[in-house]
C-alpha beads as a LAMMPS data file, in Angstrom:
LAMMPS data file: protein, C-alpha beads

308 atoms
307 bonds

1 atom types
1 bond types

-500.0 500.0 xlo xhi
-500.0 500.0 ylo yhi
-500.0 500.0 zlo zhi

Masses

1 110.0

Atoms # bond

1 1 1 11.674 15.589 15.362
2 1 1 8.949 13.224 16.163
3 1 1 8.684 9.936 13.811
4 1 1 5.730 7.728 14.288
5 1 1 5.348 4.166 12.457
6 1 1 1.784 3.461 11.602
7 1 1 1.178 -0.517 10.772
8 1 1 -2.237 -1.933 10.095
9 1 1 -3.439 -5.591 10.762
10 1 1 -6.307 -8.141 10.331
11 1 1 -5.458 -11.691 11.466
12 1 1 -2.181 -12.198 11.013
13 1 1 -0.870 -12.366 14.457
14 1 1 2.140 -14.440 13.595
15 1 1 3.134 -11.803 11.154
16 1 1 2.446 -8.818 12.910
17 1 1 4.294 -9.736 15.619
18 1 1 7.609 -10.123 13.499
19 1 1 6.815 -6.874 12.177
20 1 1 6.620 -5.391 15.533
21 1 1 10.069 -6.764 16.632
22 1 1 11.611 -5.283 13.752
23 1 1 10.180 -1.860 14.188
24 1 1 11.427 -1.770 17.682
25 1 1 14.933 -2.708 16.677
26 1 1 15.492 0.078 14.260
27 1 1 18.835 1.576 14.805
28 1 1 17.367 4.880 14.387
29 1 1 14.523 4.671 17.182
30 1 1 10.866 5.313 16.474
31 1 1 9.207 7.804 18.852
32 1 1 5.559 6.052 18.648
33 1 1 4.100 3.076 16.997
34 1 1 0.486 3.359 15.724
35 1 1 -1.109 -0.046 15.445
36 1 1 -4.103 -0.126 13.763
37 1 1 -6.280 -3.471 14.180
38 1 1 -8.888 -3.900 11.742
39 1 1 -11.312 -5.891 14.253
40 1 1 -9.160 -9.185 14.199
41 1 1 -11.014 -12.196 15.528
42 1 1 -7.824 -14.379 15.485
43 1 1 -5.332 -13.969 18.609
44 1 1 -3.644 -10.571 18.118
45 1 1 -5.767 -8.255 20.371
46 1 1 -4.266 -10.897 23.525
47 1 1 -1.244 -10.886 21.969
48 1 1 -0.575 -7.146 21.901
49 1 1 -2.327 -6.584 25.202
50 1 1 0.713 -8.489 26.462
51 1 1 3.130 -6.117 25.531
52 1 1 2.683 -4.589 28.676
53 1 1 5.846 -2.604 28.787
54 1 1 5.692 -1.045 25.276
55 1 1 1.799 0.205 26.022
56 1 1 2.556 1.739 29.446
57 1 1 5.568 3.810 27.930
58 1 1 3.341 5.026 25.483
59 1 1 5.683 3.830 22.740
60 1 1 2.760 1.203 21.325
61 1 1 -0.521 2.911 20.493
62 1 1 -3.011 0.378 20.011
63 1 1 -6.396 1.209 18.632
64 1 1 -8.894 -1.552 17.604
65 1 1 -11.724 -0.835 15.130
66 1 1 -15.305 -2.099 16.247
67 1 1 -15.328 -3.368 12.462
68 1 1 -12.908 -3.983 9.567
69 1 1 -12.318 -0.867 7.608
70 1 1 -9.793 -2.714 5.034
71 1 1 -6.627 -1.438 4.530
72 1 1 -7.378 1.687 3.113
73 1 1 -9.860 2.636 5.922
74 1 1 -6.858 1.326 8.262
75 1 1 -4.240 3.879 7.039
76 1 1 -6.650 6.692 7.394
77 1 1 -7.294 6.104 10.991
78 1 1 -3.501 5.508 11.615
79 1 1 -2.360 8.248 10.287
80 1 1 -4.886 11.045 11.695
81 1 1 -4.126 9.186 15.368
82 1 1 0.000 9.673 13.872
83 1 1 -1.046 13.407 13.591
84 1 1 -2.917 13.774 17.134
85 1 1 0.180 12.091 18.527
86 1 1 2.646 14.816 17.387
87 1 1 4.357 13.122 14.598
88 1 1 6.701 14.704 12.398
89 1 1 7.170 12.049 9.873
90 1 1 4.887 9.195 9.574
91 1 1 5.900 5.797 8.535
92 1 1 3.299 3.484 6.906
93 1 1 3.428 -0.379 6.570
94 1 1 1.128 -3.349 6.541
95 1 1 1.677 -6.114 9.301
96 1 1 3.349 -8.183 6.588
97 1 1 6.580 -6.154 6.875
98 1 1 9.665 -6.903 8.377
99 1 1 12.055 -3.961 8.107
100 1 1 15.799 -4.420 8.482
101 1 1 17.117 -2.940 11.774
102 1 1 18.562 -0.193 9.791
103 1 1 15.610 0.439 7.146
104 1 1 14.781 3.739 8.729
105 1 1 17.987 4.946 9.527
106 1 1 18.805 4.696 5.468
107 1 1 15.739 6.859 4.646
108 1 1 16.930 9.697 7.104
109 1 1 20.505 9.471 5.833
110 1 1 19.245 10.974 2.391
111 1 1 18.284 14.128 4.440
112 1 1 14.475 13.884 3.628
113 1 1 12.722 17.255 2.774
114 1 1 9.335 17.657 3.806
115 1 1 7.893 18.264 0.166
116 1 1 8.613 14.513 -0.943
117 1 1 7.744 11.187 0.027
118 1 1 10.943 8.938 0.585
119 1 1 10.159 4.891 0.269
120 1 1 11.587 1.769 1.471
121 1 1 12.339 -1.367 -1.274
122 1 1 9.958 -3.913 -0.593
123 1 1 11.700 -7.320 -1.638
124 1 1 12.638 -11.194 -0.675
125 1 1 15.467 -12.832 -1.270
126 1 1 16.442 -9.769 -3.814
127 1 1 13.352 -10.173 -5.555
128 1 1 11.094 -6.894 -5.188
129 1 1 7.824 -7.764 -4.689
130 1 1 6.296 -6.062 -7.069
131 1 1 8.506 -5.177 -10.330
132 1 1 8.967 -1.420 -10.046
133 1 1 8.808 1.247 -12.900
134 1 1 11.664 3.875 -11.924
135 1 1 12.913 6.932 -14.363
136 1 1 14.992 7.254 -17.039
137 1 1 17.933 9.970 -16.841
138 1 1 15.587 11.548 -19.645
139 1 1 12.646 11.880 -16.637
140 1 1 10.486 9.509 -18.506
141 1 1 9.124 6.272 -16.414
142 1 1 10.259 3.079 -18.422
143 1 1 12.676 0.944 -16.773
144 1 1 11.817 -1.898 -14.882
145 1 1 13.584 -3.547 -12.440
146 1 1 12.303 -7.151 -10.922
147 1 1 15.217 -7.838 -8.392
148 1 1 16.553 -5.064 -6.145
149 1 1 20.049 -5.326 -7.240
150 1 1 18.899 -4.084 -11.148
151 1 1 18.040 -0.370 -9.321
152 1 1 20.145 2.199 -8.684
153 1 1 20.801 3.508 -5.209
154 1 1 18.650 6.111 -5.615
155 1 1 15.433 6.632 -8.218
156 1 1 12.186 8.105 -8.728
157 1 1 9.312 5.741 -8.876
158 1 1 5.748 6.720 -9.977
159 1 1 4.067 5.229 -6.908
160 1 1 4.790 3.254 -3.867
161 1 1 2.668 0.960 -1.814
162 1 1 2.101 1.636 1.993
163 1 1 5.238 -0.516 2.952
164 1 1 7.698 1.731 4.300
165 1 1 6.299 4.921 2.831
166 1 1 7.280 8.041 4.762
167 1 1 5.623 11.225 4.480
168 1 1 5.874 14.237 6.336
169 1 1 2.968 16.163 8.538
170 1 1 3.470 19.321 6.159
171 1 1 2.663 17.142 3.184
172 1 1 0.070 15.480 4.535
173 1 1 -1.781 18.649 5.810
174 1 1 -1.596 19.632 2.269
175 1 1 -2.982 16.630 0.495
176 1 1 -4.824 15.266 2.991
177 1 1 -4.750 11.279 4.202
178 1 1 -5.410 8.021 1.947
179 1 1 -9.057 7.641 1.274
180 1 1 -10.462 5.172 3.321
181 1 1 -13.452 4.700 1.220
182 1 1 -11.240 2.721 -1.064
183 1 1 -11.346 -0.184 1.322
184 1 1 -8.629 -1.941 -0.040
185 1 1 -6.261 -1.953 -3.210
186 1 1 -4.865 1.135 -4.860
187 1 1 -5.378 3.354 -2.378
188 1 1 -1.389 3.693 -2.058
189 1 1 -1.637 4.470 -5.985
190 1 1 -4.213 7.385 -5.704
191 1 1 -2.502 8.570 -2.173
192 1 1 1.113 8.631 -4.374
193 1 1 -0.785 10.623 -7.610
194 1 1 -2.320 13.138 -4.927
195 1 1 1.372 13.622 -3.968
196 1 1 2.759 14.455 -7.210
197 1 1 0.246 16.238 -8.000
198 1 1 0.946 18.532 -5.033
199 1 1 4.662 18.800 -6.841
200 1 1 6.087 15.976 -4.339
201 1 1 8.724 13.186 -5.420
202 1 1 8.598 9.731 -4.918
203 1 1 12.371 8.838 -3.933
204 1 1 13.034 5.212 -3.885
205 1 1 16.289 4.074 -1.605
206 1 1 17.647 0.416 -2.457
207 1 1 19.428 0.507 0.967
208 1 1 16.449 0.933 3.063
209 1 1 15.024 -2.959 3.133
210 1 1 11.656 -4.553 3.982
211 1 1 11.135 -7.998 3.989
212 1 1 7.727 -8.955 2.187
213 1 1 5.845 -11.557 0.252
214 1 1 6.425 -11.414 -3.138
215 1 1 2.567 -10.617 -5.157
216 1 1 2.001 -13.501 -7.600
217 1 1 0.796 -12.239 -11.047
218 1 1 1.064 -13.189 -14.623
219 1 1 1.703 -10.906 -17.841
220 1 1 0.139 -11.239 -21.008
221 1 1 0.238 -9.701 -24.330
222 1 1 -2.781 -8.072 -25.222
223 1 1 -2.729 -6.007 -28.771
224 1 1 1.208 -5.794 -28.536
225 1 1 0.927 -4.414 -24.837
226 1 1 2.082 -6.046 -21.736
227 1 1 -1.222 -6.537 -18.934
228 1 1 -0.073 -7.895 -15.583
229 1 1 -3.164 -10.030 -13.867
230 1 1 -2.695 -10.645 -10.253
231 1 1 -3.696 -13.705 -8.679
232 1 1 -6.542 -12.749 -6.448
233 1 1 -9.437 -14.131 -4.865
234 1 1 -13.106 -12.953 -6.174
235 1 1 -13.687 -10.366 -3.219
236 1 1 -10.394 -8.682 -4.112
237 1 1 -10.790 -8.976 -7.377
238 1 1 -14.016 -6.497 -7.606
239 1 1 -12.029 -4.145 -5.484
240 1 1 -8.622 -4.116 -7.757
241 1 1 -11.056 -3.598 -10.787
242 1 1 -13.256 -0.890 -9.248
243 1 1 -10.438 1.006 -8.014
244 1 1 -8.501 1.191 -10.966
245 1 1 -11.421 2.602 -12.637
246 1 1 -11.919 5.268 -9.865
247 1 1 -8.214 6.758 -9.520
248 1 1 -8.284 6.709 -13.504
249 1 1 -11.647 9.237 -12.697
250 1 1 -10.315 11.268 -10.313
251 1 1 -6.873 11.816 -11.561
252 1 1 -6.378 10.559 -15.293
253 1 1 -9.584 12.447 -17.645
254 1 1 -10.179 11.195 -20.946
255 1 1 -7.644 7.967 -20.099
256 1 1 -10.247 6.523 -18.111
257 1 1 -11.703 5.637 -21.295
258 1 1 -8.683 5.483 -23.671
259 1 1 -6.618 3.346 -21.043
260 1 1 -8.130 2.608 -17.738
261 1 1 -11.347 1.113 -19.563
262 1 1 -9.728 -1.300 -22.185
263 1 1 -6.991 -2.251 -19.779
264 1 1 -10.211 -3.494 -17.472
265 1 1 -11.792 -5.034 -20.241
266 1 1 -8.952 -7.169 -21.199
267 1 1 -8.301 -8.051 -17.588
268 1 1 -11.748 -9.388 -17.227
269 1 1 -11.085 -11.623 -20.494
270 1 1 -7.611 -12.532 -19.158
271 1 1 -9.268 -13.335 -15.804
272 1 1 -12.396 -15.784 -17.037
273 1 1 -9.785 -17.685 -19.318
274 1 1 -6.973 -18.221 -17.118
275 1 1 -7.836 -17.879 -13.237
276 1 1 -9.441 -20.312 -10.928
277 1 1 -13.084 -20.042 -10.138
278 1 1 -13.649 -18.452 -13.551
279 1 1 -17.660 -17.579 -13.271
280 1 1 -16.710 -15.999 -9.464
281 1 1 -13.612 -14.344 -10.688
282 1 1 -16.089 -12.589 -14.109
283 1 1 -18.142 -11.617 -11.277
284 1 1 -16.357 -9.696 -9.537
285 1 1 -14.811 -8.067 -11.915
286 1 1 -18.016 -7.409 -13.938
287 1 1 -19.391 -5.612 -10.165
288 1 1 -16.056 -3.776 -10.066
289 1 1 -16.618 -2.516 -13.786
290 1 1 -19.844 -1.657 -12.867
291 1 1 -19.601 0.286 -9.658
292 1 1 -16.367 2.084 -10.812
293 1 1 -17.606 3.334 -13.914
294 1 1 -20.573 5.230 -11.378
295 1 1 -17.904 6.268 -9.070
296 1 1 -19.180 4.082 -6.181
297 1 1 -16.291 3.532 -3.431
298 1 1 -16.616 1.598 0.144
299 1 1 -17.060 -1.504 1.114
300 1 1 -19.203 -3.040 -1.485
301 1 1 -17.968 -7.149 -1.971
302 1 1 -20.549 -8.512 0.412
303 1 1 -23.292 -6.476 -0.938
304 1 1 -22.245 -8.165 -4.361
305 1 1 -22.138 -11.486 -2.394
306 1 1 -18.438 -11.612 -3.058
307 1 1 -17.361 -13.349 0.716
308 1 1 -14.041 -12.865 1.860

Bonds

1 1 1 2
2 1 2 3
3 1 3 4
4 1 4 5
5 1 5 6
6 1 6 7
7 1 7 8
8 1 8 9
9 1 9 10
10 1 10 11
11 1 11 12
12 1 12 13
13 1 13 14
14 1 14 15
15 1 15 16
16 1 16 17
17 1 17 18
18 1 18 19
19 1 19 20
20 1 20 21
21 1 21 22
22 1 22 23
23 1 23 24
24 1 24 25
25 1 25 26
26 1 26 27
27 1 27 28
28 1 28 29
29 1 29 30
30 1 30 31
31 1 31 32
32 1 32 33
33 1 33 34
34 1 34 35
35 1 35 36
36 1 36 37
37 1 37 38
38 1 38 39
39 1 39 40
40 1 40 41
41 1 41 42
42 1 42 43
43 1 43 44
44 1 44 45
45 1 45 46
46 1 46 47
47 1 47 48
48 1 48 49
49 1 49 50
50 1 50 51
51 1 51 52
52 1 52 53
53 1 53 54
54 1 54 55
55 1 55 56
56 1 56 57
57 1 57 58
58 1 58 59
59 1 59 60
60 1 60 61
61 1 61 62
62 1 62 63
63 1 63 64
64 1 64 65
65 1 65 66
66 1 66 67
67 1 67 68
68 1 68 69
69 1 69 70
70 1 70 71
71 1 71 72
72 1 72 73
73 1 73 74
74 1 74 75
75 1 75 76
76 1 76 77
77 1 77 78
78 1 78 79
79 1 79 80
80 1 80 81
81 1 81 82
82 1 82 83
83 1 83 84
84 1 84 85
85 1 85 86
86 1 86 87
87 1 87 88
88 1 88 89
89 1 89 90
90 1 90 91
91 1 91 92
92 1 92 93
93 1 93 94
94 1 94 95
95 1 95 96
96 1 96 97
97 1 97 98
98 1 98 99
99 1 99 100
100 1 100 101
101 1 101 102
102 1 102 103
103 1 103 104
104 1 104 105
105 1 105 106
106 1 106 107
107 1 107 108
108 1 108 109
109 1 109 110
110 1 110 111
111 1 111 112
112 1 112 113
113 1 113 114
114 1 114 115
115 1 115 116
116 1 116 117
117 1 117 118
118 1 118 119
119 1 119 120
120 1 120 121
121 1 121 122
122 1 122 123
123 1 123 124
124 1 124 125
125 1 125 126
126 1 126 127
127 1 127 128
128 1 128 129
129 1 129 130
130 1 130 131
131 1 131 132
132 1 132 133
133 1 133 134
134 1 134 135
135 1 135 136
136 1 136 137
137 1 137 138
138 1 138 139
139 1 139 140
140 1 140 141
141 1 141 142
142 1 142 143
143 1 143 144
144 1 144 145
145 1 145 146
146 1 146 147
147 1 147 148
148 1 148 149
149 1 149 150
150 1 150 151
151 1 151 152
152 1 152 153
153 1 153 154
154 1 154 155
155 1 155 156
156 1 156 157
157 1 157 158
158 1 158 159
159 1 159 160
160 1 160 161
161 1 161 162
162 1 162 163
163 1 163 164
164 1 164 165
165 1 165 166
166 1 166 167
167 1 167 168
168 1 168 169
169 1 169 170
170 1 170 171
171 1 171 172
172 1 172 173
173 1 173 174
174 1 174 175
175 1 175 176
176 1 176 177
177 1 177 178
178 1 178 179
179 1 179 180
180 1 180 181
181 1 181 182
182 1 182 183
183 1 183 184
184 1 184 185
185 1 185 186
186 1 186 187
187 1 187 188
188 1 188 189
189 1 189 190
190 1 190 191
191 1 191 192
192 1 192 193
193 1 193 194
194 1 194 195
195 1 195 196
196 1 196 197
197 1 197 198
198 1 198 199
199 1 199 200
200 1 200 201
201 1 201 202
202 1 202 203
203 1 203 204
204 1 204 205
205 1 205 206
206 1 206 207
207 1 207 208
208 1 208 209
209 1 209 210
210 1 210 211
211 1 211 212
212 1 212 213
213 1 213 214
214 1 214 215
215 1 215 216
216 1 216 217
217 1 217 218
218 1 218 219
219 1 219 220
220 1 220 221
221 1 221 222
222 1 222 223
223 1 223 224
224 1 224 225
225 1 225 226
226 1 226 227
227 1 227 228
228 1 228 229
229 1 229 230
230 1 230 231
231 1 231 232
232 1 232 233
233 1 233 234
234 1 234 235
235 1 235 236
236 1 236 237
237 1 237 238
238 1 238 239
239 1 239 240
240 1 240 241
241 1 241 242
242 1 242 243
243 1 243 244
244 1 244 245
245 1 245 246
246 1 246 247
247 1 247 248
248 1 248 249
249 1 249 250
250 1 250 251
251 1 251 252
252 1 252 253
253 1 253 254
254 1 254 255
255 1 255 256
256 1 256 257
257 1 257 258
258 1 258 259
259 1 259 260
260 1 260 261
261 1 261 262
262 1 262 263
263 1 263 264
264 1 264 265
265 1 265 266
266 1 266 267
267 1 267 268
268 1 268 269
269 1 269 270
270 1 270 271
271 1 271 272
272 1 272 273
273 1 273 274
274 1 274 275
275 1 275 276
276 1 276 277
277 1 277 278
278 1 278 279
279 1 279 280
280 1 280 281
281 1 281 282
282 1 282 283
283 1 283 284
284 1 284 285
285 1 285 286
286 1 286 287
287 1 287 288
288 1 288 289
289 1 289 290
290 1 290 291
291 1 291 292
292 1 292 293
293 1 293 294
294 1 294 295
295 1 295 296
296 1 296 297
297 1 297 298
298 1 298 299
299 1 299 300
300 1 300 301
301 1 301 302
302 1 302 303
303 1 303 304
304 1 304 305
305 1 305 306
306 1 306 307
307 1 307 308
């Protein structure tokens, strides 16, 4: 059994160093670390090249891309590299993740099966990085946890971010790699939906913990429904809006029109009312709406003059 970790980074050298050190300290050793550098312009390349022993031993496989392909493109590339390197299990995470020393061991303590996905819990000081919706005893998704102590030791979730996302080669070969054309945002949701459509269960294990910043978001009540709105810069707002619609087009059928589109319009209104830089935020959301309904993907925020 060969375990490979895949980390995608862009201009976060200090955080990346903590992530790599944490991966090197795992009680269940990682056989190879595939590091995908999305054309960082900071000191990342220099810092990585100083890890001479890790590179020489083959434990660290550094892949610097000529252009920034976003998180989605980075994970697509990294997963392909891990499979080429002979990985049986692939453990995905961002550069701002810091897994606890036994995070990987706790995942394998559950005796993972190749046909399912197993996930660590991203949290900071007991607060979950994002609220987690998990299934009830009746098998319905409805229980929501905001703190790690509100989760059962083992639960089934609808989707999971690429933060401690453990998947076997066998399942990857059935569902493919992440869609790099999503660039950033919802690529992990789309991939989770593909896995579930192939019969996989996504199992979240509370004992496997990853320290990660908590997302900034607010929830609003609109017509009796709670709508979460993330605090994002305009260029990220474009991808958040567009990719929600692209995912709905691919996986949810008529719900694109009955749920995804109304939710998008409600978010656009809330963004215009409550977010800073209201005009830029509304422009980004409108551009994402236009491209999402037309099914257009790829790296496009610069075409809409939404500089990062």
